[in-house]
Backbone of each chain as ProteinMPNN parsed JSONL, in Angstrom:
{"seq_chain_A": "XXXXXXXXXXXXXXXXXXXXXXXXXXXXXXXXXXXXXXXXXXXXXXXXXXXXXXXXXXXXXXXXXXXXXXXXXXXXXXXXXXXXXXXXXXXXXXXXXXXXXXXXXXXXXXXXXXXXXXXXXXXXXXXXXXXXXXX", "coords_chain_A": {"N_chain_A": [[55.278, 8.11, -157.786], [55.359, 6.849, -155.428], [54.9, 3.886, -153.338], [52.213, 1.648, -152.824], [50.566, 0.06, -150.231], [48.361, -2.539, -149.176], [46.781, -2.371, -146.192], [46.138, -3.043, -142.716], [44.355, -1.125, -140.446], [44.874, -0.981, -137.162], [43.479, -0.025, -134.8], [40.93, 0.704, -135.699], [40.159, -1.483, -137.09], [40.046, -1.691, -139.925], [40.548, -1.959, -143.478], [43.008, -0.28, -145.167], [44.59, 1.81, -147.669], [48.023, 2.197, -147.838], [50.284, 4.612, -148.398], [53.565, 5.331, -149.447], [56.844, 6.778, -149.852], [59.522, 4.946, -150.83], [62.902, 4.001, -149.84], [66.096, 4.979, -151.228], [66.779, 7.164, -154.08], [64.538, 8.735, -153.815], [64.025, 9.279, -151.242], [64.906, 11.665, -150.192], [64.902, 14.803, -148.333], [63.529, 16.841, -149.769], [61.769, 15.516, -151.571], [60.317, 14.131, -149.755], [59.004, 16.207, -148.416], [57.484, 17.186, -150.526], [55.9, 15.057, -150.962], [54.457, 14.94, -148.62], [53.013, 17.34, -148.892], [51.463, 16.658, -151.048], [49.745, 14.819, -149.891], [48.403, 16.554, -148.19], [47.102, 18.182, -149.998], [45.298, 16.4, -151.21], [43.815, 15.768, -148.993], [42.424, 18.084, -148.525], [40.261, 17.936, -150.16], [36.881, 17.073, -150.521], [34.991, 14.827, -151.864], [32.729, 12.6, -153.339], [33.832, 10.994, -155.335], [36.539, 11.245, -155.192], [39.5, 10.002, -153.891], [39.779, 9.399, -150.417], [41.751, 10.82, -147.86], [42.982, 9.464, -144.878], [44.912, 9.78, -142.822], [48.081, 11.34, -142.111], [51.462, 10.64, -141.634], [54.702, 9.904, -140.107], [57.213, 7.386, -140.443], [59.006, 5.586, -137.901], [62.404, 5.952, -137.655], [64.85, 3.438, -138.317], [67.586, 1.068, -138.073], [67.811, 0.283, -140.667], [66.074, 1.745, -142.406], [65.536, 5.202, -143.038], [63.47, 7.705, -141.459], [60.344, 7.992, -142.974], [57.784, 9.746, -144.823], [54.37, 8.866, -144.702], [51.054, 8.102, -145.844], [47.641, 7.269, -145.09], [44.972, 5.978, -146.943], [41.672, 5.698, -148.165], [40.741, 2.44, -148.954], [40.391, 0.934, -152.096], [38.602, -1.632, -153.533], [38.318, -2.66, -156.104], [40.389, -2.584, -157.91], [42.258, -0.976, -160.654], [41.033, 1.172, -163.339], [42.485, 0.676, -165.622], [43.355, -1.993, -165.264], [40.874, -3.16, -165.237], [39.816, -2.663, -167.759], [41.663, -3.862, -169.49], [42.517, -3.676, -172.127], [40.193, -3.946, -173.618], [37.45, -2.77, -175.543], [34.722, -0.759, -174.38], [31.137, -0.487, -174.183], [29.601, 2.384, -175.703], [27.842, 3.91, -174.091], [28.476, 3.17, -171.468], [31.134, 3.961, -171.375], [30.846, 6.725, -171.688], [29.374, 7.355, -169.425], [31.15, 6.706, -167.365], [33.225, 8.521, -167.873], [31.893, 10.895, -167.548], [31.421, 10.881, -164.787], [34.064, 11.02, -163.929], [34.81, 13.49, -165.0], [33.24, 15.273, -163.57], [34.366, 14.993, -161.02], [36.938, 15.901, -161.543], [36.371, 18.521, -162.274], [35.522, 19.475, -159.808], [37.962, 19.335, -158.381], [39.438, 21.199, -159.847], [38.034, 23.513, -159.243], [38.842, 23.824, -156.648], [41.254, 24.748, -157.11], [43.117, 22.864, -157.798], [45.143, 20.986, -159.865], [45.4, 17.952, -161.561], [47.307, 16.651, -163.291], [48.283, 14.127, -163.9], [46.373, 12.33, -164.894], [45.129, 9.183, -165.643], [44.251, 5.87, -166.785], [45.295, 4.055, -165.012], [45.239, 5.411, -162.701], [42.643, 5.611, -161.956], [40.497, 4.389, -159.69], [38.472, 1.61, -158.823], [35.425, 0.467, -157.261], [34.175, -2.697, -156.136], [31.449, -3.114, -155.766], [30.199, -0.796, -156.277], [29.979, 0.62, -154.082], [29.781, 2.637, -151.005], [31.187, 4.888, -151.765], [30.203, 5.818, -154.117], [27.793, 6.875, -153.869]], "CA_chain_A": [[56.612, 7.738, -157.311], [55.242, 6.114, -154.177], [54.367, 2.552, -153.408], [50.967, 1.562, -152.065], [50.32, -1.218, -149.59], [47.066, -2.809, -148.542], [47.166, -2.496, -144.802], [45.047, -3.049, -141.732], [44.48, -0.128, -139.392], [44.547, -1.815, -136.027], [42.498, 0.552, -133.881], [39.579, 0.753, -136.268], [39.912, -2.747, -137.77], [39.593, -1.515, -141.294], [41.588, -2.071, -144.464], [43.318, 1.022, -145.8], [45.745, 1.826, -148.556], [49.1, 2.939, -147.189], [51.164, 5.063, -149.503], [54.783, 5.943, -148.954], [57.986, 6.805, -150.731], [60.537, 4.079, -150.254], [64.253, 4.552, -149.771], [66.739, 5.302, -152.497], [66.886, 8.594, -154.429], [63.328, 9.521, -153.529], [63.864, 9.49, -149.809], [65.533, 12.895, -149.706], [63.955, 15.685, -147.629], [62.677, 17.586, -150.707], [60.667, 14.717, -152.067], [59.459, 13.817, -148.599], [58.156, 17.379, -148.214], [56.534, 17.238, -151.646], [54.969, 13.939, -150.749], [53.526, 15.378, -147.544], [52.053, 18.344, -149.365], [50.529, 15.938, -151.889], [48.694, 14.287, -149.008], [47.59, 17.675, -147.686], [46.25, 18.631, -151.087], [44.193, 15.446, -151.379], [42.988, 15.828, -147.795], [41.567, 19.268, -148.599], [39.102, 17.703, -151.033], [35.801, 16.191, -150.074], [34.153, 14.534, -152.995], [32.454, 11.167, -153.346], [34.649, 10.268, -156.322], [37.972, 11.503, -155.016], [39.912, 9.118, -152.804], [39.823, 10.124, -149.152], [42.945, 10.622, -147.044], [42.621, 9.311, -143.466], [45.928, 10.305, -141.913], [49.441, 11.476, -142.61], [52.398, 10.471, -140.51], [56.041, 9.482, -140.511], [57.658, 6.153, -139.803], [60.139, 5.687, -136.975], [63.679, 5.536, -138.308], [65.569, 2.328, -137.665], [68.934, 0.92, -138.607], [67.73, 0.01, -142.085], [65.385, 2.791, -143.132], [65.323, 6.478, -142.374], [62.082, 8.076, -141.268], [59.714, 8.464, -144.214], [56.376, 10.183, -144.735], [53.363, 7.948, -145.277], [49.671, 8.464, -145.511], [46.683, 6.222, -145.299], [43.887, 6.376, -147.809], [40.556, 4.769, -148.356], [41.133, 1.319, -149.825], [39.421, 0.622, -153.151], [38.78, -3.087, -153.726], [38.074, -3.1, -157.483], [41.555, -2.382, -158.811], [42.244, 0.253, -161.461], [40.319, 1.111, -164.616], [43.395, 0.057, -166.583], [43.279, -3.438, -165.103], [39.54, -3.604, -165.539], [39.64, -2.607, -169.217], [42.505, -4.919, -170.033], [42.594, -3.55, -173.569], [38.938, -4.259, -174.29], [36.536, -1.638, -175.697], [33.473, -0.766, -173.638], [30.023, 0.158, -174.89], [29.7, 3.849, -175.7], [27.102, 4.501, -172.973], [29.261, 2.95, -170.242], [32.318, 4.813, -171.431], [30.412, 8.077, -171.47], [28.957, 7.504, -168.019], [32.384, 6.699, -166.567], [34.014, 9.78, -168.035], [31.117, 11.957, -166.938], [31.748, 10.854, -163.345], [35.453, 11.537, -163.732], [34.882, 14.897, -165.359], [32.681, 16.048, -162.47], [35.331, 14.981, -159.945], [38.04, 16.793, -161.938], [35.896, 19.899, -162.148], [35.571, 19.83, -158.379], [39.371, 19.589, -158.03], [39.835, 22.464, -160.497], [37.419, 24.582, -158.47], [39.672, 24.026, -155.466], [42.6, 25.21, -157.557], [44.046, 21.715, -157.894], [45.273, 20.334, -161.202], [45.887, 16.596, -161.304], [48.504, 16.575, -164.134], [48.658, 12.762, -164.296], [45.174, 11.494, -165.002], [45.289, 8.025, -166.545], [43.382, 4.771, -166.35], [45.902, 3.394, -163.854], [44.945, 6.22, -161.512], [41.212, 5.567, -161.685], [40.243, 3.2, -158.897], [37.092, 1.197, -158.85], [34.96, -0.407, -156.174], [33.558, -3.874, -156.709], [30.004, -3.095, -155.647], [29.694, 0.546, -156.443], [29.75, 0.906, -152.656], [29.404, 3.921, -150.447], [31.877, 5.992, -152.409], [29.569, 6.276, -155.341], [26.413, 7.243, -153.606]], "C_chain_A": [[56.549, 7.001, -155.994], [54.909, 4.657, -154.422], [53.135, 2.521, -152.492], [50.813, 0.154, -151.514], [48.866, -1.334, -149.178], [47.388, -3.097, -147.094], [45.948, -2.526, -143.908], [45.328, -2.013, -140.661], [43.956, -0.81, -138.119], [43.415, -1.272, -135.16], [41.092, 0.471, -134.435], [39.22, -0.514, -137.06], [39.385, -2.551, -139.187], [40.825, -1.634, -142.21], [41.771, -0.688, -145.082], [44.405, 0.827, -146.822], [46.802, 2.691, -147.885], [50.097, 3.314, -148.26], [52.41, 5.713, -148.907], [55.833, 5.971, -150.07], [59.051, 5.946, -150.091], [61.881, 4.746, -150.278], [64.821, 4.887, -151.136], [66.669, 6.797, -152.773], [65.677, 9.414, -154.06], [63.183, 9.841, -152.069], [64.503, 10.753, -149.285], [64.472, 13.846, -149.131], [63.017, 16.424, -148.589], [61.51, 16.752, -151.169], [59.771, 14.276, -150.935], [58.508, 14.992, -148.308], [57.127, 17.474, -149.301], [55.46, 16.184, -151.453], [53.95, 14.318, -149.69], [52.535, 16.402, -148.051], [51.074, 17.74, -150.348], [49.362, 15.402, -151.041], [47.785, 15.4, -148.511], [46.616, 18.208, -148.746], [45.048, 17.711, -151.247], [43.247, 15.575, -150.181], [42.043, 17.052, -147.805], [40.265, 18.997, -149.367], [38.135, 16.73, -150.4], [34.842, 15.956, -151.207], [33.941, 13.055, -153.073], [33.327, 10.349, -154.346], [36.132, 10.635, -156.259], [38.425, 10.783, -153.754], [40.162, 9.939, -151.535], [41.116, 9.794, -148.384], [42.491, 10.509, -145.572], [43.623, 10.005, -142.554], [47.264, 10.405, -142.616], [50.379, 11.304, -141.426], [53.799, 10.168, -141.038], [56.395, 8.165, -139.781], [58.764, 6.436, -138.822], [61.367, 5.216, -137.736], [64.252, 4.336, -137.556], [66.912, 2.167, -138.371], [68.937, 0.716, -140.111], [67.175, 1.214, -142.857], [65.337, 4.065, -142.347], [63.824, 6.697, -142.202], [61.489, 8.547, -142.597], [58.264, 8.848, -143.96], [55.483, 9.1, -145.312], [51.993, 8.475, -145.024], [48.734, 7.303, -145.843], [45.481, 6.792, -146.042], [42.812, 5.299, -147.768], [41.028, 3.686, -149.328], [40.044, 0.97, -150.826], [39.632, -0.827, -153.596], [38.643, -3.534, -155.169], [39.243, -2.919, -158.435], [41.385, -1.111, -159.658], [41.39, 0.05, -162.714], [41.193, 0.393, -165.651], [43.296, -1.466, -166.49], [41.91, -3.952, -165.538], [39.288, -3.639, -167.071], [40.402, -3.731, -169.896], [42.492, -4.871, -171.561], [41.296, -3.779, -174.334], [38.007, -3.024, -174.369], [35.267, -1.846, -174.871], [32.365, -0.116, -174.473], [30.081, 1.668, -174.684], [29.003, 4.457, -174.459], [27.878, 4.351, -171.666], [30.473, 3.842, -170.22], [31.969, 6.245, -171.103], [30.06, 8.312, -170.003], [30.158, 7.608, -167.085], [33.086, 8.042, -166.66], [33.23, 10.993, -167.492], [31.413, 12.061, -165.435], [33.124, 11.449, -163.095], [35.501, 13.023, -163.968], [34.307, 15.763, -164.226], [33.675, 16.102, -161.305], [36.503, 15.928, -160.285], [37.621, 18.232, -161.879], [35.936, 20.374, -160.699], [37.01, 20.178, -157.954], [39.801, 20.942, -158.608], [39.246, 23.645, -159.709], [38.147, 24.868, -157.165], [41.066, 24.506, -155.828], [43.608, 24.097, -157.709], [44.013, 21.127, -159.281], [45.945, 18.987, -160.98], [47.236, 16.392, -162.018], [48.894, 15.139, -164.507], [47.445, 11.869, -164.296], [45.47, 10.385, -165.998], [44.497, 6.869, -165.947], [43.948, 4.02, -165.142], [45.627, 4.149, -162.576], [43.457, 6.31, -161.191], [40.94, 4.261, -160.94], [38.767, 2.902, -158.838], [36.691, 0.43, -157.579], [34.207, -1.575, -156.811], [32.034, -3.739, -156.745], [29.372, -1.726, -155.865], [29.367, 1.188, -155.098], [29.534, 2.311, -152.24], [30.04, 5.105, -151.184], [31.063, 6.61, -153.552], [28.165, 6.82, -155.113], [26.268, 8.677, -153.075]], "O_chain_A": [[57.582, 6.567, -155.483], [54.668, 4.239, -155.555], [53.041, 3.272, -151.521], [50.918, -0.826, -152.251], [48.218, -0.335, -148.868], [48.191, -3.982, -146.801], [44.863, -2.09, -144.293], [46.393, -2.012, -140.043], [42.781, -1.161, -138.012], [42.486, -2.008, -134.827], [40.152, 0.191, -133.691], [38.131, -0.616, -137.626], [38.401, -3.171, -139.589], [41.964, -1.441, -141.785], [40.807, -0.025, -145.464], [45.07, -0.209, -146.842], [46.507, 3.792, -147.418], [50.673, 2.461, -148.935], [52.326, 6.532, -147.992], [55.714, 5.28, -151.082], [59.444, 6.179, -148.947], [62.01, 5.903, -150.679], [64.071, 5.057, -152.097], [66.522, 7.604, -151.855], [65.751, 10.641, -153.992], [62.296, 10.606, -151.69], [64.638, 10.92, -148.073], [63.283, 13.7, -149.416], [61.843, 16.619, -148.274], [60.373, 17.222, -151.162], [58.575, 14.066, -151.141], [57.339, 14.779, -147.99], [55.979, 17.817, -149.02], [54.283, 16.397, -151.742], [52.753, 14.062, -149.829], [51.356, 16.36, -147.697], [49.959, 18.243, -150.485], [48.19, 15.51, -151.405], [46.569, 15.233, -148.416], [45.494, 18.617, -148.45], [43.918, 18.175, -151.402], [42.028, 15.5, -150.335], [40.992, 17.036, -147.164], [39.293, 19.74, -149.236], [38.521, 15.711, -149.826], [33.976, 16.787, -151.483], [34.893, 12.297, -152.889], [33.509, 9.144, -154.173], [36.884, 10.352, -157.192], [37.823, 10.926, -152.69], [40.696, 11.046, -151.597], [41.511, 8.632, -148.281], [41.724, 11.339, -145.084], [43.242, 10.726, -141.632], [47.553, 9.679, -143.566], [50.094, 11.786, -140.33], [54.044, 10.176, -142.245], [55.933, 7.895, -138.672], [59.41, 7.478, -138.928], [61.337, 4.173, -138.39], [64.15, 4.236, -136.333], [67.321, 3.018, -139.161], [69.952, 0.949, -140.766], [67.76, 1.639, -143.853], [65.125, 4.046, -141.134], [63.014, 5.947, -142.746], [62.067, 9.402, -143.267], [57.613, 8.361, -143.036], [55.828, 8.484, -146.32], [51.784, 9.23, -144.074], [48.991, 6.489, -146.73], [45.044, 7.918, -145.802], [43.049, 4.154, -147.382], [41.625, 3.968, -150.368], [38.898, 0.735, -150.442], [40.737, -1.196, -153.994], [38.84, -4.718, -155.443], [39.09, -3.086, -159.645], [40.498, -0.293, -159.413], [41.07, -1.075, -163.097], [40.697, -0.397, -166.454], [43.168, -2.149, -167.507], [41.793, -5.026, -166.127], [38.627, -4.543, -167.583], [39.876, -4.447, -170.748], [42.46, -5.914, -172.215], [41.299, -3.805, -175.565], [37.809, -2.328, -173.373], [34.805, -2.973, -174.692], [32.633, 0.7, -175.355], [30.537, 2.163, -173.654], [29.515, 5.399, -173.856], [27.936, 5.277, -170.858], [30.815, 4.417, -169.187], [32.677, 6.913, -170.349], [30.409, 9.34, -169.423], [30.208, 8.433, -166.173], [33.487, 8.622, -165.651], [33.818, 11.977, -167.042], [31.623, 13.145, -164.891], [33.325, 12.259, -162.19], [36.159, 13.751, -163.224], [34.816, 16.849, -163.952], [33.815, 17.146, -160.667], [36.991, 16.658, -159.422], [38.408, 19.092, -161.482], [36.324, 21.504, -160.402], [37.246, 21.171, -157.266], [40.453, 21.732, -157.926], [39.912, 24.666, -159.537], [38.094, 25.977, -156.635], [41.937, 24.651, -154.971], [44.813, 24.342, -157.746], [42.945, 20.807, -159.802], [46.955, 18.902, -160.28], [48.209, 15.993, -161.378], [49.762, 14.954, -165.359], [47.483, 10.764, -163.754], [46.005, 10.638, -167.077], [44.124, 6.885, -164.774], [43.207, 3.431, -164.355], [45.762, 3.598, -161.483], [43.06, 7.008, -160.258], [41.126, 3.172, -161.483], [37.926, 3.8, -158.807], [37.533, -0.176, -156.916], [33.664, -1.441, -157.908], [31.402, -4.217, -157.687], [28.174, -1.533, -155.662], [28.599, 2.145, -154.999], [29.131, 3.133, -153.063], [29.475, 6.198, -151.212], [31.231, 7.781, -153.892], [27.455, 7.176, -156.054], [25.154, 9.126, -152.808]]}, "seq_chain_B": "XXXXXXXXXXXXXXXXXXXXXXXXXXXXXXXXXXXXXXXXXXXXXXXXXXXXXXXXXXXXXXXXXXXXXXXXXXXXXXXXXXXXXXX", "coords_chain_B": {"N_chain_B": [[56.726, 14.9, -164.786], [53.619, 13.244, -165.359], [52.23, 11.053, -167.839], [53.243, 9.794, -170.877], [51.272, 8.852, -172.82], [48.96, 10.061, -172.019], [49.365, 12.711, -172.015], [48.768, 16.147, -172.618], [49.407, 18.124, -175.555], [50.823, 20.503, -174.809], [51.997, 19.686, -172.482], [53.574, 17.594, -173.345], [55.395, 18.982, -174.799], [56.906, 19.983, -172.868], [56.148, 22.245, -171.54], [55.863, 24.846, -169.078], [53.64, 26.006, -167.997], [51.129, 24.423, -167.039], [47.822, 23.871, -167.083], [44.278, 23.554, -166.119], [43.276, 22.68, -168.724], [44.984, 20.586, -169.474], [44.307, 18.462, -167.86], [41.761, 18.009, -168.822], [42.251, 17.222, -171.417], [43.49, 14.77, -170.826], [41.273, 13.433, -169.781], [39.858, 13.097, -172.125], [41.541, 11.321, -173.452], [41.217, 9.13, -171.774], [38.524, 8.557, -172.195], [38.606, 7.792, -174.878], [40.287, 5.589, -174.656], [38.701, 3.92, -173.067], [36.624, 3.401, -174.763], [37.818, 2.269, -176.967], [39.763, 0.582, -176.103], [42.403, 1.045, -176.213], [44.862, 3.62, -175.822], [45.075, 6.71, -177.767], [47.645, 7.072, -178.92], [50.459, 5.043, -179.301], [53.467, 3.372, -178.303], [57.106, 3.724, -178.003], [58.367, 5.887, -175.407], [59.477, 8.396, -176.401], [58.527, 8.405, -179.044], [55.767, 8.465, -178.599], [55.515, 10.997, -177.343], [56.239, 12.611, -179.454], [54.204, 12.009, -181.333], [51.939, 12.9, -179.947], [52.296, 15.597, -180.12], [52.378, 16.116, -182.897], [50.493, 14.686, -184.383], [47.113, 13.689, -185.347], [44.707, 11.835, -183.52], [43.465, 8.645, -184.648], [40.172, 8.682, -185.743], [37.579, 7.51, -183.578], [35.327, 6.517, -184.815], [36.259, 5.338, -187.121], [37.441, 3.149, -186.123], [35.641, 1.38, -185.18], [34.726, -0.784, -186.683], [36.942, -2.412, -186.837], [37.269, -2.883, -184.059], [34.916, -4.28, -183.501], [35.372, -6.538, -185.021], [37.485, -7.597, -183.652], [36.466, -8.076, -181.111], [33.838, -8.804, -181.328], [30.222, -8.256, -181.264], [29.264, -8.305, -178.768], [30.317, -6.516, -176.427], [32.563, -6.642, -173.725], [31.438, -6.149, -170.411], [32.352, -3.717, -168.048], [33.4, -4.824, -164.913], [33.041, -3.29, -162.668], [31.396, -0.702, -160.89], [31.564, 1.524, -159.182], [33.536, 4.471, -158.952], [36.553, 6.013, -158.385], [38.73, 8.725, -158.106], [42.142, 8.672, -157.993], [44.862, 10.458, -156.619]], "CA_chain_B": [[55.392, 14.48, -164.311], [52.696, 12.878, -166.385], [52.463, 9.805, -168.541], [53.203, 10.267, -172.276], [50.043, 8.532, -173.551], [47.836, 10.884, -171.544], [49.79, 14.097, -171.931], [48.344, 17.145, -173.582], [50.575, 18.601, -176.346], [51.63, 21.472, -174.096], [52.793, 18.946, -171.5], [54.551, 16.818, -174.116], [56.417, 19.935, -175.249], [57.703, 20.378, -171.699], [55.715, 23.576, -171.11], [55.841, 24.985, -167.655], [52.331, 26.446, -167.541], [50.169, 23.366, -167.27], [46.587, 24.228, -166.358], [43.146, 22.639, -166.234], [43.094, 22.014, -170.025], [45.785, 19.354, -169.553], [43.478, 17.38, -167.249], [40.603, 17.747, -169.714], [42.819, 16.417, -172.516], [43.677, 13.398, -170.325], [39.962, 12.786, -169.711], [39.543, 12.682, -173.482], [42.312, 10.1, -173.717], [40.59, 8.025, -171.017], [37.297, 8.221, -172.915], [39.069, 7.088, -176.091], [40.808, 4.292, -174.225], [37.587, 3.117, -172.57], [35.779, 3.064, -175.905], [38.578, 1.538, -177.978], [40.624, -0.394, -175.437], [43.793, 1.523, -176.232], [44.999, 5.089, -175.937], [45.239, 7.099, -179.171], [49.021, 6.935, -179.399], [51.178, 3.929, -178.67], [54.885, 3.233, -178.741], [58.124, 4.098, -177.025], [58.094, 7.19, -174.822], [59.767, 9.55, -177.275], [57.586, 8.335, -180.163], [54.461, 8.944, -178.159], [55.62, 12.43, -177.12], [56.245, 13.272, -180.78], [52.889, 11.847, -181.926], [50.989, 13.743, -179.265], [52.471, 16.977, -180.614], [52.314, 16.281, -184.34], [49.483, 13.895, -185.118], [45.749, 13.582, -184.905], [44.325, 10.442, -183.276], [42.535, 8.017, -185.602], [38.818, 8.839, -185.159], [36.988, 6.262, -183.07], [34.32, 5.984, -185.765], [36.976, 4.504, -188.062], [38.011, 1.959, -185.461], [34.575, 0.569, -184.665], [34.64, -2.064, -187.41], [38.094, -3.221, -186.357], [36.98, -3.326, -182.691], [33.859, -5.285, -183.561], [35.996, -7.764, -185.548], [38.341, -8.175, -182.622], [35.768, -8.494, -179.856], [32.429, -9.167, -181.55], [29.264, -7.226, -180.913], [29.039, -8.323, -177.343], [31.426, -5.963, -175.755], [32.558, -7.014, -172.332], [31.049, -5.111, -169.453], [33.293, -3.498, -166.941], [32.844, -5.459, -163.746], [32.905, -2.423, -161.525], [30.531, 0.469, -161.105], [32.05, 2.667, -158.426], [34.711, 5.064, -159.55], [37.176, 7.034, -157.568], [39.912, 9.284, -158.685], [43.283, 8.709, -157.114], [45.834, 11.493, -157.073]], "C_chain_B": [[54.47, 14.202, -165.485], [53.125, 11.593, -167.066], [52.252, 10.085, -170.021], [51.859, 10.057, -172.97], [48.89, 9.447, -173.201], [48.158, 12.377, -171.558], [49.161, 14.965, -173.035], [49.596, 17.623, -174.346], [51.438, 19.584, -175.602], [52.483, 20.811, -173.01], [53.921, 18.195, -172.212], [55.703, 17.693, -174.59], [57.289, 20.374, -174.057], [57.353, 21.774, -171.221], [55.638, 23.681, -169.617], [54.49, 25.453, -167.116], [51.269, 25.4, -167.93], [48.929, 23.656, -166.411], [45.484, 23.184, -166.515], [42.981, 21.984, -167.615], [43.857, 20.727, -170.145], [45.002, 18.19, -168.97], [42.332, 17.017, -168.188], [41.072, 16.928, -170.913], [42.958, 14.956, -172.042], [42.325, 12.679, -170.157], [39.526, 12.295, -171.094], [40.302, 11.402, -173.854], [41.695, 8.919, -173.002], [39.294, 7.611, -171.702], [37.614, 7.37, -174.143], [39.509, 5.679, -175.702], [39.676, 3.347, -173.755], [36.759, 2.591, -173.729], [36.498, 2.113, -176.86], [39.463, 0.444, -177.369], [42.082, 0.061, -175.39], [43.818, 3.042, -176.323], [45.299, 5.468, -177.388], [46.62, 6.868, -179.711], [49.757, 5.89, -178.58], [52.632, 3.957, -179.082], [55.843, 3.587, -177.613], [57.876, 5.554, -176.581], [58.295, 8.363, -175.762], [58.868, 9.581, -178.488], [56.246, 8.911, -179.78], [54.465, 10.449, -177.968], [55.573, 13.17, -178.451], [54.844, 13.175, -181.414], [51.853, 12.745, -181.288], [51.071, 15.165, -179.81], [52.128, 17.148, -182.079], [51.153, 15.635, -185.039], [48.11, 13.985, -184.517], [45.469, 12.111, -184.591], [43.426, 9.941, -184.411], [41.126, 8.14, -184.979], [38.237, 7.505, -184.731], [35.998, 5.662, -184.076], [34.99, 5.086, -186.781], [37.447, 3.196, -187.45], [36.925, 0.972, -185.04], [34.477, -0.801, -185.352], [35.761, -3.002, -186.943], [37.818, -3.744, -184.93], [35.953, -4.422, -182.664], [34.428, -6.612, -184.037], [36.836, -8.439, -184.456], [37.537, -8.759, -181.478], [34.312, -8.905, -180.067], [31.503, -8.054, -181.096], [29.046, -7.174, -179.408], [30.274, -7.825, -176.607], [31.405, -6.315, -174.306], [32.153, -5.842, -171.445], [32.159, -4.906, -168.433], [32.667, -4.068, -165.688], [32.432, -4.461, -162.647], [32.087, -1.173, -161.873], [31.061, 1.712, -160.388], [33.338, 3.173, -159.022], [35.285, 6.086, -158.615], [38.503, 7.464, -158.221], [41.024, 9.259, -157.64], [44.242, 9.795, -157.574], [47.252, 10.947, -156.989]], "O_chain_B": [[54.554, 14.881, -166.508], [54.245, 11.116, -166.885], [51.186, 10.57, -170.4], [51.354, 10.964, -173.632], [47.951, 9.601, -173.981], [47.335, 13.204, -171.165], [49.048, 14.566, -174.194], [50.71, 17.532, -173.831], [52.662, 19.537, -175.723], [53.553, 21.31, -172.66], [55.06, 18.164, -171.747], [56.828, 17.226, -174.763], [58.294, 21.06, -174.24], [58.167, 22.426, -170.566], [55.37, 22.685, -168.944], [54.216, 25.318, -165.924], [50.623, 25.483, -168.975], [48.994, 23.68, -165.182], [45.728, 22.073, -166.985], [42.578, 20.823, -167.676], [43.416, 19.832, -170.865], [45.022, 17.08, -169.502], [41.981, 15.845, -168.326], [40.359, 16.035, -171.371], [42.591, 14.027, -172.761], [42.236, 11.468, -170.362], [38.915, 11.235, -171.229], [39.749, 10.512, -174.5], [41.649, 7.818, -173.551], [38.998, 6.418, -171.778], [36.962, 6.358, -174.402], [39.14, 4.701, -176.352], [39.704, 2.145, -174.016], [36.253, 1.47, -173.683], [35.871, 1.258, -177.486], [39.855, -0.501, -178.053], [42.888, -0.471, -174.626], [42.891, 3.66, -176.846], [45.739, 4.617, -178.162], [46.76, 6.494, -180.876], [49.688, 5.859, -177.352], [52.973, 4.52, -180.121], [55.458, 3.728, -176.452], [57.254, 6.337, -177.298], [57.419, 9.214, -175.912], [58.474, 10.658, -178.934], [55.659, 9.718, -180.501], [53.522, 11.123, -178.384], [54.947, 14.224, -178.565], [54.353, 14.157, -181.971], [50.989, 13.294, -181.972], [50.058, 15.851, -179.947], [51.64, 18.204, -182.479], [50.844, 15.989, -186.177], [47.945, 14.311, -183.341], [45.937, 11.23, -185.311], [42.718, 10.721, -185.049], [40.917, 7.75, -183.831], [38.38, 6.498, -185.425], [35.858, 4.442, -184.166], [34.359, 4.149, -187.27], [37.806, 2.256, -188.159], [37.228, -0.136, -184.598], [34.192, -1.819, -184.721], [35.556, -4.19, -186.694], [38.097, -4.904, -184.629], [36.079, -5.385, -181.906], [34.045, -7.675, -183.548], [36.89, -9.664, -184.35], [37.881, -9.811, -180.938], [33.629, -9.302, -179.124], [31.958, -7.024, -180.599], [28.691, -6.136, -178.85], [31.149, -8.6, -176.22], [30.342, -6.296, -173.686], [32.495, -4.691, -171.715], [32.817, -5.861, -168.019], [31.491, -3.813, -165.427], [31.581, -4.761, -161.81], [32.103, -0.681, -163.001], [31.01, 2.817, -160.927], [34.141, 2.397, -159.538], [34.562, 6.942, -158.105], [39.251, 6.667, -158.787], [40.855, 9.769, -156.532], [44.412, 10.022, -158.772], [48.205, 11.651, -157.321]]}, "name": "protein", "num_of_chains": 2, "seq": "XXXXXXXXXXXXXXXXXXXXXXXXXXXXXXXXXXXXXXXXXXXXXXXXXXXXXXXXXXXXXXXXXXXXXXXXXXXXXXXXXXXXXXXXXXXXXXXXXXXXXXXXXXXXXXXXXXXXXXXXXXXXXXXXXXXXXXXXXXXXXXXXXXXXXXXXXXXXXXXXXXXXXXXXXXXXXXXXXXXXXXXXXXXXXXXXXXXXXXXXXXXXXXXXXXXXXXXXXXXXXX"}
């Protein structure tokens, strides 16, 4: 229910993903609180294949927008699995290897008592070079 | 919460006790989708919810000939290697 921006963190000169709930019906205090606890849940996890949360904060309210919760996440440059597949079948070995990686990450989450509830190819993010996240 | 194509039957039924098995079911859907290019059930939201509860997916082994005809033997490689789970 959030939107994600590609953003530059000024102090550290790095690209991050910035996730927030925009205005409208989702900007009520209940969903803001839920959104914040979502960030806290992700931040509890430390796993090479689970996206890392850098920081949680709130925006300053102005005349247009009320204050909203946002959090910054590790930016993944390879897009989603859904985009990458684009409806095309992959070789069995590659498919198995991918899902093995996912299954291990999900097991880790389950061991922390966290259930994802919305696993899908659009929620699987890839890196272009298999970078540091995968090592 | 959830996306119909990836929902376990107990989620599609609107059950309130959704546990780890629902995530494992979704992993199975992702495996199917990666191998076949499409999720097992397609259609409008309500159709998919009904299919998830009432029907068995077409076995991948039966779809291999169709997939080979559509894409040839040289299946495209996924460009990316690193994988991260977003919540």
